[in-house]
C-alpha positions as CSV (number, residue, x, y, z in Angstrom):
1,M,16.0,-117.5,152.8
2,F,15.2,-120.8,151.4
3,S,16.8,-123.3,149.2
4,S,15.6,-125.9,146.7
5,S,18.8,-127.8,147.0
6,R,19.5,-127.6,150.7
7,D,17.2,-127.5,153.7
8,L,17.3,-125.9,157.1
9,E,18.6,-129.3,158.2
10,T,17.1,-129.1,161.6
11,G,16.8,-132.7,162.7
12,G,16.5,-134.5,159.4
13,A,14.1,-132.1,157.6
14,N,13.5,-132.4,153.9
15,K,16.7,-131.5,152.1
16,N,14.9,-129.4,149.6
17,M,13.6,-126.8,152.1
18,P,14.4,-123.1,151.7
19,A,16.4,-120.8,154.0
20,I,16.1,-117.2,155.4
21,R,17.2,-114.1,153.3
22,N,17.5,-116.2,150.1
23,S,20.4,-117.4,148.2
24,N,20.4,-119.2,144.8
25,N,23.0,-120.5,142.5
26,S,22.9,-118.4,139.4
27,S,23.1,-121.3,137.0
28,S,19.7,-123.0,137.5
29,S,16.2,-122.9,138.9
30,N,17.4,-125.2,141.7
31,R,18.9,-122.3,143.6
32,N,19.5,-121.6,147.2
33,Y,18.3,-118.5,148.9
34,Y,19.1,-116.7,152.1
35,Y,16.6,-114.5,153.7
36,A,17.2,-112.2,156.6
37,A,15.5,-113.7,159.6
38,P,12.8,-111.5,161.1
39,T,13.7,-109.7,164.3
40,T,11.8,-110.3,167.5
41,A,8.7,-108.0,167.6
42,A,9.3,-107.5,171.3
43,A,12.2,-105.4,170.5
44,S,10.3,-102.2,170.9
45,H,10.5,-101.7,174.6
46,S,8.6,-98.6,175.5
47,H,10.7,-97.8,178.5
48,V,13.6,-96.9,176.3
49,Y,11.7,-93.9,175.1
50,D,9.7,-91.0,176.4
51,S,6.0,-91.6,176.5
52,E,5.3,-88.3,174.8
53,T,5.1,-88.4,171.0
54,S,5.5,-85.6,168.5
55,W,4.8,-87.1,165.1
56,T,2.1,-89.2,163.6
57,S,3.6,-92.3,162.1
58,W,2.8,-92.7,158.4
59,L,6.1,-93.7,156.7
60,V,6.4,-97.1,158.5
61,P,2.8,-98.1,157.6
62,L,3.7,-97.0,154.0
63,F,6.7,-99.3,154.1
64,V,4.5,-102.2,155.2
65,V,2.1,-101.6,152.4
66,A,4.9,-101.3,149.9
67,N,6.4,-104.6,151.0
68,C,3.0,-106.3,150.8
69,V,2.3,-104.9,147.3
70,V,5.8,-106.0,146.1
71,F,5.1,-109.5,147.4
72,I,1.7,-109.7,145.6
73,L,3.4,-108.5,142.4
74,A,6.0,-111.2,142.8
75,M,3.3,-113.9,143.2
76,Y,1.6,-112.5,140.1
77,I,4.8,-112.7,138.1
78,N,5.7,-116.1,139.5
79,D,2.4,-117.7,138.1
80,C,3.2,-121.2,139.4
81,P,0.6,-123.2,137.5
82,H,1.6,-121.8,134.1
83,K,5.3,-121.3,134.4
84,N,6.1,-124.6,136.2
85,S,4.3,-127.2,134.1
86,G,6.6,-129.9,135.4
87,V,5.3,-129.4,138.9
88,R,1.9,-127.9,138.2
89,G,0.1,-130.4,140.3
90,H,2.3,-129.5,143.3
91,C,1.6,-125.8,143.4
92,V,0.2,-124.9,146.8
93,V,-3.3,-123.4,147.2
94,R,-4.0,-123.8,143.5
95,F,-7.4,-122.2,143.7
96,L,-5.5,-118.9,143.9
97,G,-4.6,-119.4,140.3
98,R,-1.5,-117.5,139.2
99,F,-1.1,-116.4,142.9
100,S,-0.6,-120.0,144.1
101,F,2.7,-120.8,145.9
102,Q,5.6,-122.8,144.7
103,P,5.8,-126.4,145.9
104,L,6.7,-126.6,149.5
105,S,9.7,-128.8,148.7
106,E,11.1,-125.8,146.9
107,N,9.8,-123.0,149.1
108,P,8.3,-124.0,152.5
109,L,7.6,-120.3,153.3
110,F,4.7,-120.1,150.9
111,G,6.2,-117.8,148.3
112,P,7.5,-117.5,144.7
113,S,10.5,-119.3,143.1
114,S,14.0,-118.2,143.3
115,I,14.0,-117.4,139.6
116,T,11.2,-114.9,140.1
117,L,12.9,-113.3,143.0
118,T,16.1,-113.0,140.9
119,K,14.2,-111.3,138.1
120,M,12.7,-108.8,140.5
121,G,16.0,-107.7,142.1
122,A,17.2,-110.2,144.6
123,L,20.7,-109.6,145.8
124,Q,23.1,-111.7,143.8
125,W,26.9,-111.2,143.9
126,D,27.6,-112.0,140.2
127,S,24.9,-109.6,139.0
128,V,26.1,-106.8,141.3
129,V,29.8,-107.1,140.6
130,N,30.1,-108.5,137.1
131,H,26.9,-107.1,135.5
132,H,27.0,-103.8,137.3
133,Q,23.5,-104.2,138.8
134,G,24.2,-102.2,142.0
135,W,20.5,-101.4,142.3
136,R,20.1,-104.9,143.7
137,L,21.6,-103.7,146.9
138,I,18.4,-101.7,147.4
139,T,15.7,-103.7,145.7
140,C,16.4,-106.9,147.7
141,I,15.2,-105.1,150.8
142,W,11.7,-105.0,149.4
143,L,11.5,-108.6,148.4
144,H,10.4,-111.5,150.7
145,A,10.7,-115.3,150.2
146,G,7.2,-116.1,151.3
147,V,4.1,-115.2,153.4
148,I,5.7,-116.4,156.6
149,H,8.9,-114.3,156.0
150,L,6.8,-111.3,155.0
151,A,4.5,-111.5,158.0
152,A,7.3,-111.9,160.5
153,N,9.3,-109.0,159.2
154,M,6.3,-106.6,158.8
155,L,5.1,-107.3,162.4
156,S,8.6,-106.5,163.6
157,L,8.6,-103.3,161.5
158,V,5.3,-102.2,163.0
159,F,6.3,-102.8,166.6
160,I,9.8,-101.3,166.2
161,G,9.4,-98.7,163.5
162,I,6.2,-96.9,164.5
163,R,7.4,-95.9,168.0
164,L,10.7,-94.7,166.6
165,E,8.9,-92.6,163.9
166,Q,6.6,-91.2,166.5
167,Q,9.6,-90.1,168.6
168,F,11.9,-88.9,165.9
169,G,9.9,-88.2,162.7
170,F,9.7,-89.9,159.3
171,V,12.8,-88.3,157.8
172,R,15.3,-89.6,160.3
173,I,13.7,-93.1,160.7
174,G,13.3,-93.4,156.9
175,I,17.0,-92.6,156.4
176,I,18.1,-95.1,159.1
177,Y,15.8,-97.8,157.6
178,L,17.0,-97.5,154.0
179,L,20.7,-96.9,154.8
180,S,20.7,-99.9,157.2
181,G,19.2,-102.1,154.6
182,F,21.8,-100.9,152.1
183,G,24.6,-101.6,154.6
184,G,23.3,-105.0,155.3
185,S,23.2,-105.8,151.6
186,I,26.8,-104.7,151.1
187,L,28.1,-106.9,153.9
188,S,26.0,-109.8,152.7
189,S,27.5,-109.5,149.2
190,L,31.0,-109.5,150.5
191,F,30.5,-113.0,152.0
192,I,27.7,-114.7,150.1
193,R,28.8,-115.1,146.5
194,N,26.9,-118.1,145.1
195,N,23.4,-117.5,146.4
196,I,20.7,-114.8,146.3
197,S,19.4,-112.9,149.3
198,V,16.2,-111.1,150.0
199,G,14.4,-109.6,153.0
200,A,14.0,-106.4,155.1
201,S,15.7,-107.8,158.1
202,G,19.0,-105.8,157.5
203,A,16.9,-102.6,157.7
204,L,15.0,-103.9,160.8
205,F,18.3,-104.7,162.6
206,G,19.4,-101.2,161.7
207,L,16.4,-99.9,163.7
208,L,17.5,-102.1,166.6
209,G,21.0,-100.7,166.4
210,A,19.6,-97.2,166.3
211,M,17.6,-97.9,169.4
212,L,20.7,-99.0,171.2
213,S,22.8,-96.0,170.2
214,E,19.9,-93.6,170.9
215,L,19.8,-95.0,174.5
216,I,23.6,-94.5,174.8
217,T,23.8,-91.0,173.4
218,N,20.8,-89.8,175.4
219,W,21.9,-91.8,178.5
220,T,21.6,-88.9,181.0
221,I,17.9,-88.1,180.3
222,Y,16.5,-91.6,181.0
223,T,15.4,-93.3,184.2
224,N,15.8,-97.0,184.7
225,K,18.6,-96.8,182.1
226,A,20.4,-100.0,183.2
227,A,17.2,-102.1,182.9
228,A,16.5,-100.6,179.5
229,L,20.0,-101.3,178.3
230,L,20.0,-104.8,179.6
231,S,16.6,-105.7,178.0
232,L,17.6,-104.2,174.7
233,L,20.9,-106.0,174.6
234,V,19.2,-109.3,175.4
235,I,16.8,-108.8,172.5
236,I,19.6,-107.9,170.1
237,V,21.7,-111.0,171.2
238,I,18.7,-113.3,170.7
239,N,18.0,-112.0,167.3
240,L,21.6,-112.2,166.2
241,A,21.9,-115.7,167.6
242,I,19.0,-116.8,165.3
243,G,21.3,-115.8,162.5
244,I,23.7,-118.7,163.1
245,L,21.0,-121.2,161.8
246,P,21.7,-122.6,158.3
247,H,20.4,-120.5,155.4
248,V,19.9,-117.4,157.5
249,D,21.8,-114.4,156.1
250,N,23.3,-113.1,159.4
251,F,25.8,-110.9,157.5
252,A,22.8,-108.8,156.4
253,H,21.7,-108.6,160.0
254,I,25.1,-107.6,161.3
255,G,25.7,-105.1,158.5
256,G,22.3,-103.5,159.0
257,F,22.8,-103.4,162.8
258,L,26.2,-101.8,162.6
259,T,25.0,-99.2,160.1
260,G,21.9,-98.4,162.2
261,F,24.0,-98.2,165.3
262,L,26.2,-95.5,163.9
263,L,23.3,-93.7,162.3
264,G,21.6,-93.6,165.7
265,F,24.4,-91.5,167.1
266,I,24.1,-89.2,164.1
267,F,20.4,-88.7,163.8
268,L,18.9,-89.5,167.2
269,P,20.6,-87.4,169.9
270,R,18.2,-85.4,172.1
271,P,18.8,-81.9,173.4
272,Q,20.1,-82.0,177.0
273,Y,17.7,-81.4,179.8
274,G,16.7,-77.8,180.2
275,W,17.8,-76.6,176.8
276,L,14.3,-76.2,175.4
277,E,13.2,-74.1,178.4
278,Q,16.1,-71.7,177.6
279,Q,14.4,-70.8,174.4
280,R,12.0,-68.6,176.3
281,L,14.8,-66.7,178.1
282,P,16.5,-63.6,176.7
283,S,19.3,-64.6,174.4
284,G,22.0,-63.2,176.7
285,V,20.9,-65.5,179.5
286,R,21.5,-68.8,177.7
287,F,24.5,-70.8,178.9
288,K,23.8,-74.3,177.8
289,S,24.7,-75.8,174.4
290,K,22.0,-77.9,172.7
291,Y,23.9,-81.1,173.1
292,K,26.5,-82.4,175.6
293,A,30.2,-82.6,174.6
294,Y,30.1,-86.4,174.4
295,Q,27.1,-86.3,172.1
296,Y,29.1,-84.1,169.7
297,A,32.0,-86.5,169.9
298,L,29.9,-89.6,169.3
299,W,28.2,-87.8,166.3
300,L,31.6,-87.0,164.7
301,L,33.1,-90.4,165.4
302,S,30.1,-92.2,164.0
303,L,29.9,-90.1,160.9
304,V,33.6,-90.8,160.1
305,L,33.3,-94.5,160.8
306,L,30.1,-94.8,158.7
307,I,31.5,-93.0,155.7
308,V,34.9,-94.8,155.8
309,G,33.2,-98.2,156.4
310,L,30.8,-97.9,153.5
311,V,33.4,-96.6,151.1
312,I,35.9,-99.4,152.0
313,A,33.1,-102.1,151.8
314,L,31.9,-100.8,148.4
315,V,35.4,-100.7,147.0
316,M,36.0,-104.2,148.2
317,L,32.7,-105.4,146.7
318,F,33.1,-103.9,143.3
319,R,36.7,-105.0,143.2
320,G,35.5,-108.5,143.6
321,D,37.1,-109.2,147.0
322,N,35.9,-112.2,149.0
323,G,35.2,-111.3,152.6
324,Y,36.4,-114.7,153.8
325,D,39.9,-113.8,152.4
326,H,40.2,-111.1,155.0
327,C,38.3,-113.0,157.8
328,D,38.6,-116.7,157.6
329,W,36.6,-117.2,160.9
330,C,33.6,-115.1,159.8
331,H,31.7,-118.1,158.6
332,Y,30.9,-118.7,162.3
333,L,28.9,-115.5,162.3
334,T,26.3,-116.8,160.0
335,C,26.3,-120.6,160.6
336,V,27.7,-122.7,163.4
337,P,27.9,-126.4,162.5
338,T,26.3,-128.9,164.9
339,S,25.3,-132.6,164.9
340,K,21.9,-131.5,163.4
341,W,23.2,-129.5,160.4
342,K,26.3,-128.7,158.4
343,C,27.4,-125.3,157.1
344,N,28.4,-124.4,153.6
345,D,30.7,-121.4,153.4
346,S,29.3,-120.4,150.1
């Protein structure tokens, strides 16, 4: 997310600027954070789905409210004017009292300090592995580094999540959202060891992954499928490309996307064309199965890959394995060094 000791380093910016899906050193208040970069709101292309809706969306709006409430609570606990006497004069929007923001040199996204985020459950490798605080793999999904981070993620959640919930219901979309965020946190922890990470982007990328697998598994029932697939792939590539910027936790994005992609094959297949009409025929007349053979195959393969992948990743994490030991080129997935910035593998 953001860092008080390093900046986004885009063309000589202040070197105390924060990053996206936060990471902090556990030893001091001068920590770095990574925050999951928000997905592009345009990701909810309606032509991927049927226009007909079956459910009223209430879970996604509830998620938005919950994230906003958690952020307000974080600002209340942060209490910049009173807990940071050394920089009291630099708190931003001081008329808000204890809800004022940390100095922009520490957090340019208008939010709390890294210490506050750590207290509230930010993802931190040492706490998860050495102090058995596995709950951080979930709590970090509900924390955001600042107003800018929160607004971008919540707008994306509204545009992506509401349509999916209307199409498939709150149970399936809720499961995909939460498990994708969990999967993103696991992959992030395997590679980011010295920083903290917060943000809902892993879960949002999971919804994007589910949109892609839903289109694939229900391929035969859509028109303009090639255009839908191309536009969705472009959106996904653009969002993942944003993750190569410094201080953006692209591992959370990738982990969430892969988890959601597999979950889409499991939870979002649609009955083949004509199956519903058969329900009104005598039982002996039915001749179609609910799903096509390839949908069953994708369902089974995805279920196996998801279970095996999560189990292996969790074992590696709690065993203390460093992801870079098994993939020395993976640092390019989260940061590509250029003349404008350098990358730190930690």
